[in-house]
N, C-alpha and C positions, 0 to 999 in steps of 0.2 A: 180324785178331784183335781181339775186343771187349775193353773195359776190364777186366771182372772176370777174364777169362782171362789178360790181360797181368799184372794184379796178382797172380794166383795163381802165374803162372810166376816172378815175382820173389820171392814169399814162400817157396816151397819150399826154395830154397837157404839162405835165412836161417833157416828152421826146422831144416833139417838141420845147419847150423852151430851153432845153439843146443843141439841134442841132442849134438853132438860135444863142445862145451864142457862140458856137464853131465857127460858120461862122463869127460872129462879131470879135471874138478874132483873127482868121486867117487873116481877112482883116486888122485890126489894126497892127498886127505883120508884114504883108507884106508891108504896108505903111512905117512902121518904118525901116524895113530892106532894102527894094528895092525902095522906093519912091512912091509918089502918082501917077506918070504917068505909072509906070510898074505894079502896084498892080492889077488893074482891069483885065488885060489880064492874069496875073498869077492866079488870082482867077477863071477866066473862064477856064483856063487850068486844074486846080485842079478839077473843076466841071466836065469837060469832062472825066477826069480819072475815075469818078464814074459811067459813063454811062454804062449800061449793067450789073451793079452789082446786084446780087440777094439779097442784103441786103437793105431793105427799108431805114435803117439809112443812108447809103451812098448815095442813090438816093435823099433822103430828104436833106442831107447835100449839095449835088450838087445844088439843087434848091436854098438853102439858100445862097450858095456862089455866085450864079448868081445874087441874090438880092443885096448882099453886094457889088458886083462889080459895080452895077448901082448907088449906093449911097456911093461911096468910101470916101467922105469927112466926113461923119458921118454914118457909115454903119448901115442901117436900114433893119432889117430882121424880117418879120412877116409871120410865118407859120400858124397862127391861122385860116385863111380861110380853111385850110385842115381839121379842126375839123368837118366841115359839109361834109358828104360823097358825092362824085360825081362819081358814078360807071359807068363802061363801059356798053354798051348794053348787054342784057341778053344772046344773042346767043354767043357773044365773051367770056363771063364769062364761059359758058358751055364748050366751046372749051379749054379754059385755064385750067379749072378744070380737064378735061379729060387728057390733057397733063401733068398736075401735078401728076395725079394718075400713069401715065406711068413712071414718074421720081422717084417715091418713092422707087423703088427697087435699084436704083443706088445711093448708099450713099457715094461714094468716094468723090465727090465734096462737099457734106454736111460736111463730116469729115474734109476736108481742111478748110472750112469756120469756123466751130466750133473751130478748133484748132487755127485759126487766132484770133478769138474772145477771146478765153481762154488764149492765150499767154500773159504772164506778168500780169495775174490777180490772186489775191488770191482766196481762196475757196469761200468766201461769195460774192466777186465781180463777180466771174464766174456765180454764180446763177443769180445775178441781170442782168448781161449783156446778158446771154442766154435768160432769160425771156423777157427782153426788145426787143431783136431782134425778138423773136417769136411773141410778141405782135404787133410790128410795121409791120412785114411781113404780119401777118393775117389781120391787119387793112387796109394796103395800097396796097396790090397786085392788088386789083380791082379798085383802084382810077384812074379815067381817067386823072387826072392832073399829075400823076407820069410819068416821061419820060422813059417809058420802053415798049419794044415790048412783044409779046405774050410769046416767049420763056423765057424771063427774068421773066415775071409775073408768069409763071408756076413754075420756079425754086424758086421764092419767096414763093409761096404757098406750094410747096413740102417740103421745108426745115423747115418751121415753126413748125410742130409737132415734128420733130427730135430735134430742138433746145429745145423745151419744155421737151422732154424726157431726154436730156442731163442735162438740168437745174435741173430736179427732182433728177437725179442721183448725181449731184454735191451737192445738198441740203442734201441728205441722208449722203453723205461722210462728209460734214461739221458738221452735227449733231453728227455723230459718233466721230469725233475728239473733238468736244466740250464736249461730255460726258466723254471721256477718260481724257481730260485736267481737267475737273471738279473733277473727282475721284482722280487725282494726285495733286490737289490743285494748278494747273497752271492757270495763267490768260488766258482767251479765247481771249483777244484782240490780242494776238500774232498770232492767226490763220488767221487773215485778211480774 
């Protein structure tokens, strides 16, 4: 197994854990602010807001919010079963791949998604976020347990390489700023 694949294999469980923690936090926050009776429906509403998103992170968060809504007294969220792949039938995968190929030329919606991801993030955080989104989309576009139709899955697959390209460009920019800061004797921690 090559190094990027090994790194990706280690990152997916960490990202799933981050998503589960986010869902637990949102559940506890809603219980504190809105009460135990209202929180489950509010969580399910937030989950429904993510339906149709081409970001695997949001689809997975929606699944986690649904789990948290079911166990509102002590929000239990476990996304670890998703570590074992459960792919769609081969013929559906081929259709989705073909649809994703047709989408690759229309980058406007990918630009909007990437801008949304990058908003309010520092240079190094942009790299991490874009790579995480690319990794999750590549890993979960074909997973049968993800609540997404073929069009959404095609968008997930089509935007993953573009997220990677943007992450690589952001990494080059961050390296350039670090080198300049180093030559000027400035602390690179300010570059976030």
